[in-house]
Structures are given as C-alpha cells and as structure tokens.
N, C-alpha and C positions, 0 to 999 in steps of 0.2 A: 605504518599504521599502529594506532594504539587501540586494538580491539577490546571492547568492553562488554560485548554481548548485548542482549536485548534488555537494556536498562529501563526502568520505569521513568516515563516522561509525563509531564502534566501541562495542560493549557487551561484556559478559562473554563471550558465546558467538558473537557476530555481528559481521561487518564489513559495513557498508552502503557501497556504492560504485557508481559509474556502471556500467551494463551495457556489455559489449563484444560484438561480433559473435561472438567465440569462446565466448560463453556459450550459444549456441544448443542444443547437445546437453544441457547441464544443464537449461535452461529446458524443453525438450521432455520429457525423461525424468523430471524431478523434479516438475513441476507442470503444464506446458502441455497434456499429454495425459491428465491425471488427471480423470476425470469427477466425482469427489467435489469437487474444487477448484472447478470451473467451474459447479456446480449453481446457485449463487446469484449468479453474475457475469453480465456482459452480453456477454462475448466467447465465441466458439465454441472447441471443442477444437482444438488445433494438430494438423494432419494429419500433420506430419513435422517433423524437425529443420530441414529446409529452410524450412518455413513460419515456424518460430521465428526462423530466421536472417534472413528477409526483414523480419520485424517489428523485430528488433534493428537492422538496417541503417537503418530509418526512425528509430527512437528515437535512435540514436547521432548522427544529423545534428542533432538538437534540442539536444544538450549544449552547443552554441556559445552558446545563449541563457542569460543569467544568471538568468532567472526560470523555468528548466526544472528540475524536481525529480523525479527518477525513479531509485530505488535498487534494485540487486540485493541481495537478502538472501543473504549468503554465510555458511554455517556454518563456523566456524573449524576444528573438529575434522576435517572432511573436505575443506575448501576447495572446496566446490561451491555453486553458486547453487541455493537451495531455494525461492525465492519472490521477490516484488517488492513494493515500497511506493512510492507516488508521490503528488504533489499532482495530484488529478484535476480540480479546479476551484478557481480563485482569484478573489476579488473584492477588489481592492485598495481600492476606494472605501469598503468597510466593514472593511478589514484582516482578511480571512478567507481561510483556506486549508482546503480539504477534502481529506482524504487517503483513499486506498484501498489495500488490501493483499490479498495472497494468498500462501499457502505450501503446499507439497506436503503431502498428507494424512498421510504417514508421519512428519511432524514436528509434527503438531497436538498440543496439550495439553502442550507442553514448555517454554512460556514464550518461545519465539523470536519469535513475532509481537508479543507485548507488549513485549519488549525493543526490537524494531525500531520499533514505533509510538511508544513513549515517547521514544526517541532522536530521531526525526524531529519529533515535536511540540515537544520542547524546542528543537531547532535552529531550527525555523520561528518560534517565539516569541522565544527569547533572542538568536538571531543575525541572523535575517532581519527580525524586527520585526513579525510578525503579532500581532494582539491575540487572535484567535480561531482555533482549529484545530478542525474538526469532521469527523465521519465518519458514515456511514449503513450500515445492514445490513437485509437482508430479515428480517422478523419470524420467519420459519421457520428462521433461522440464528442462534439465540441465542448460540452460542459466539463469534461475532464481536462481539456486544454485551459479552460477558465481557471480551474484549480491551480494549474501549473503557473499561469501568468500571475495569479493572485499572490503566490508565494515568491515572486521575483524571478521565476525562470524565464529564459529567452527562447522563443521559437527559432530553432535552427534550420528547419526545413521539413519537407514532407517526402517520404519515400513512397513511390508509387507501387501499389500491389505488392507490398513487402512483408505482409504478415497475414496470418490466418487466425480468426477467432470464431466464436459461435455465430457471427453474422456472415461468415465466409471470408474470402480473400479481401483484404482492405488496404487502403493507403494508410500510412503511419506517420503521424506528426511527432517530431522529436523536439524536446525541450531540455534545457539544462540551466544550472546555476553554478557559478564558480566560487571558491572560497573568498576571493577578493570582492565579491558582490553581496556578501551577507553582512 
C-alpha cells in the first residue's frame, strides 16, 4: 500500500477534506443530531455541538497516521460540512478497504453521497493501491445500496441478521468494486 492519509479530494459539488475541531457545529446541526441519518448507523445521536466537538478532537489526533482515512463532506455552494465518509475497516493482507458514509437528510437524493463515494473509492484504488473497496448497508436502507450501485459496486449478497444498528438486528447487503472495474 502507498498510504497517503486523508488527502483533499474534489468533485463537481463537493470538497472532501480532513475534519477540523471547528466543524463541530456543522456536524451537529447538519447530520449528527438528525434521527433520520442515524437510523441505520451504529452510533447514537449527538447530544450537543460539544459532543460533536469531543468526537472531532479524537478524530483529529488520528490524522497523523498515514493509513487513517476520514473525510468531511463539504458542500461547495454553502461551504458547510454536510456529512462524512471514511475507511471503517481495512484488511491489507487481502488489499481491501471498507468504506462507510453518512450525509444530512436534507441533502439526500442530490448525488452528493455518490460523488463522495466515487472519489474515495477511486483514490483508495488508484492512489493508495487497494484492490477491493467494499461497503455494506442495512437491507431496510435501500437508498444506501443505490449509492453503491451508482459508483459501480456489485451486490455480492445479503447476510441474514448479521449486524446491529440503531434500527436493531438487520440483514446486511454487501457490495464491492475491484481495481480492474474502475
């Protein structure tokens, strides 16, 4: 692997960049306190901007590691953090990075998540050197699978009652894209 850390990436509408502690208010108000966003995620609602800030303080310490990948999704038009995308699990022995993402519900269905996920998958494969980028979603959240298909991922299967999120125990749909498919 050619680990490069959380490098700034850009799409038509989005800037992907490392989070800063100053992003706490955006994180809290734009998605961390949005019940619709966390329904199929594993983390709880943020109680306040201060809880978002504490999380960001921890994350920012990790940026010193070249194999740490965690981007703020910044909408260019308003210059606010509207979500996040990161490598949530990496297995270098099989050259695989699993990504996870979330975005504030008022920005759903606008293509921003797909733009972000495509940019990250391409970066991880073309620049870092992963062979496989994968993602998963709760079966009850088909819109997340739509993002995965939109960026060229293939649905590999559904694991029954294989994960737990804020909605409870769920079936999990697994998707991936390989280096030779980009």
